[in-house]
VOGU-3710 file (C-alpha; in Angstrom, 3 decimals, decimal comma):
1> msgtfsqiyi> -26,071/19,677/0,096  -22,900/21,551/-0,711  -19,479/20,010/-1,102  -18,475/16,438/-1,787  -18,563/13,528/0,614  -16,892/10,241/-0,233  -15,527/7,210/1,552  -13,358/5,350/-0,922  -10,981/2,859/0,659  -8,551/0,949/-1,495
11> qivftvkgre> -5,684/-1,448/-1,080  -2,787/-0,906/-3,465  -0,225/-3,658/-4,017  2,950/-3,383/-6,063  6,071/-5,500/-6,247  9,805/-5,204/-6,539  10,920/-5,767/-10,133  11,418/-9,477/-10,662  9,660/-10,182/-7,332  13,056/-10,136/-5,652
21> nligdrwktd> 13,188/-10,050/-1,842  14,996/-6,716/-1,622  13,049/-4,817/1,048  15,242/-5,305/4,094  14,163/-5,555/7,716  16,682/-2,820/8,665  15,005/-0,142/6,559  11,475/-1,318/5,732  9,943/0,859/8,477  11,666/3,927/7,015
31> lhkyitgiik> 10,307/3,008/3,576  6,772/2,531/4,933  6,939/5,912/6,687  8,237/7,541/3,519  5,397/6,072/1,446  2,934/7,245/4,120  4,361/10,756/3,672  3,934/10,577/-0,106  0,283/9,579/0,309  -0,330/12,415/2,782
41> gkgqkpiivn> 1,515/14,856/0,533  -0,869/13,985/-2,287  -3,843/14,892/-0,087  -4,928/11,293/0,483  -5,436/9,450/3,764  -2,892/6,712/4,521  -4,458/4,054/6,714  -1,729/1,399/6,715  1,463/0,959/4,719  3,085/-2,417/5,177
51> gmpdhihafv> 4,537/-5,193/3,097  6,813/-8,133/2,618  10,389/-8,330/1,309  9,136/-8,393/-2,298  6,043/-6,168/-2,262  4,213/-3,260/-0,657  0,603/-2,968/0,533  -0,901/0,463/1,048  -4,399/0,979/2,431  -5,569/4,416/1,423
61> gmrpamsisd> -8,651/6,555/1,877  -8,921/8,173/-1,547  -10,381/11,539/-2,370  -12,180/11,460/-5,712  -10,130/14,297/-7,238  -7,031/12,117/-7,686  -6,758/9,044/-9,840  -5,364/5,840/-8,379  -2,897/5,512/-11,250  -1,450/8,978/-10,562
71> lvrdiknnss> -1,054/8,191/-6,871  0,634/4,840/-7,544  2,953/6,397/-10,125  4,059/9,017/-7,597  4,487/6,477/-4,788  6,567/4,122/-6,934  8,713/6,868/-8,467  9,468/8,692/-5,216  9,941/5,561/-3,097  12,392/3,952/-5,538
81> nfindrkfvk> 14,401/7,193/-5,503  14,299/7,110/-1,681  15,675/3,549/-1,619  18,363/4,207/-4,223  19,494/7,594/-2,879  20,082/6,051/0,556  21,816/3,006/-0,949  19,782/0,563/1,139  20,574/-2,038/-1,541  23,917/-2,361/-3,349
91> rrvawqegya> 22,282/-2,072/-6,761  19,412/-0,042/-8,176  15,952/-1,030/-6,990  12,949/-0,614/-9,241  9,300/-1,501/-8,947  7,687/-3,902/-11,371  5,417/-2,324/-13,984  1,774/-2,217/-13,036  0,015/-2,679/-9,730  -3,141/-4,124/-8,234
101> hflihirilr> -5,815/-2,200/-6,393  -8,907/-3,360/-4,593  -11,859/-1,440/-3,249  -12,411/-2,217/0,452  -15,986/-1,879/1,686  -16,278/0,112/4,904  -18,173/-2,783/6,500  -15,037/-4,981/6,460  -12,390/-2,252/6,736  -11,770/-2,740/10,473
111> eyttifltrk> -11,402/-6,522/10,151  -9,248/-6,127/7,047  -6,822/-3,714/8,681  -6,648/-5,671/11,948  -5,698/-8,889/10,211  -3,236/-7,087/7,982  -1,525/-5,378/10,907  -1,277/-8,471/13,069  -0,859/-11,084/10,336  -2,052/-13,534/12,987
121> nitdqkrlkk> -2,280/-16,662/10,930  -3,478/-18,160/7,699  -6,898/-18,971/9,193  -7,592/-15,263/9,740  -6,451/-14,483/6,213  -8,726/-17,186/4,782  -11,655/-15,871/6,874  -11,018/-12,373/5,557  -10,864/-13,593/1,954  -14,154/-15,418/2,472
131> sildf> -15,822/-12,317/3,952  -14,663/-10,246/0,971  -15,862/-12,807/-1,548  -19,177/-13,310/0,284  -19,823/-9,570/0,276
//
């Protein structure tokens, strides 16, 4: 068989420095779209980019040629410049050092993304956590 086939799905989570609630409702969609563009520009597959006022979640289909740390570095660097250049916040915004990433098995990917998109309720989130841990 020629070529390479892979299905690597990860969730990346990183936070605003100091866990401050700085990601505003007015511009969070623009930020999520911008991060989606960074992921695409790096040749990866953005599945969902979302978050809360103090952190970002990115679900990504990774190609094996790029390291997760390189992708996260580029996302954090470019997105903080995006926020600061547009002066969405009155002071400089930076991301906290480090990040978390989790491998998402294809068997639970649909459920994982559905719950994340809808954020229905805590019961769904607990059920998802249980399905991940039981896997």
